[in-house]
N, C-alpha and C positions, 0 to 999 in steps of 0.2 A: 569541547569537541562536539561537533554537530551530530555525529552518530549517537552519542549518549543522550543528547537532548531529544533527538527524534524518538528513540526508544522510550525514554522516560515520559515524554508527552503521550505517546501511544499507550503506554501502560496506565497513565492517569485516566485514560478514556475507557478502560476495561469496564464492561457492564453497561456502557451507554447503549440505549436501544438503537436497533437498525432503523434508519429512515432513508428512503431513496432521496438522493441529492441533499441529505442532511449535512450541516457544517457546524453544529453546536455540540461540543463535548458535554456529556451529562444529559443532553436533551434528545439528540438524534444525529447519527452519522451513517453514511454508507462507506463502502471501501475507499472510494476516491476522497470523500470528505475526511476520513481519518488520515490519509496521506497528506492532504492539503494542510490540515491542522498541524500535524507533526513536523512537516517540512518548514512551514512558516514559523513555527516556534523556534526553529533552529536558524532562522534568518535566511532560508533558502527561497529565492524568487520562484513563485509558482504562478502559472497562467491557469486560473480556474475556469472551467467551462460550465455553463448552466444549460438546463433543458435537454440533457442527454437521456437516451432511453435506458430502461432497466437492464436490458441485455444488449450490450454493444455488439455490432456486427461489422463486417467489412474491415476488420482489423483496426477499427476506430480508436480503441483504447491504446493500442501500441502507437498509433500516430500522435495521439495527445501526449503520451509520455515522451516520445521522441522530440517533440517540439518544446519541451520544458527547458528553459535556459539554465536552470540550476542543476540539471541531472545529466549524467553520461552513462552509457552502457558499459558494463563490466562483464567479464566471463562468469558464467554460472559457478564455475569451480572456485572463484574468488569471493563468493558471497560472504558478507560479514554483517554484523549488527548495524542497523540503521539503513540498510539497503532496502529499496523499494522493489517488490517482486511483481511482475506481470504473470498472472496465473490463468491457465486455460481451464474453464469449466465447461464440460461438454466438448464441443468441437472448436470453440472460439476462445481466444484470449479475452476474458471478460471480467476479470477480478484483479484486485490489487491487495497485496499484503505487505507487511513490514517484517523484515528479519530482525528478531529481537536478541539474537546471539545464540551460539551453539546450534542446536537443531530445533529452534522454536520460532514461531511466527505470531504476529498480532494482526488481526483484521476484523473489519465489521462484516460479520457473516450472516447474511439474510436467513439462511436455513436454521440458525439457532436464535436469531432475533436480536443480537447484540454484538458488541465488540468483545472478542475473546483472544486468549493466548493459548496456544497448544503446540504440541510436538510436530515438527515437520517430518512426518512419517514418509515412507517410500511412495505412497500414493500422491500426497501433496508435492513431494519433491519432483516426481515425474511430470507434474502439471505446470511447473515453472517454465515459462518460455523466454523470459528475459529478466535481467537484473540491472537495476539503475542505482547509481550512487550520487549523492549530493557532492558537489565540488570539493569540499574540505573535510570529508568524513574519514579520511584515512589516518 
């Protein structure tokens, strides 16, 4: 099951240092890099972009997620383990996390400097603007 592989791969990256545009587990990942690594490990096709800014603007991150051939949007109320979450930080959707099941997320979090897993508390929950699911994760 792809969802399980996505979550297991993301968990294997816990503690990896945050690195803008990083794509190497254990060496450096950013939030997009963690999603790319986890999705690809599950055999999901991903169009990875290079050279993006540290703080996406003009809804660029949503546009990139919407163009992914292996992802589709699902209602937030149907969020489940393995789903990719578009998160608003400040006024813009500018962060990606992975739902790891129950009320937990995994993400490369620049503010703490590494990949972490923590509870999806009401503050984080309110910041989710879209939920994406890989094609065969149900």
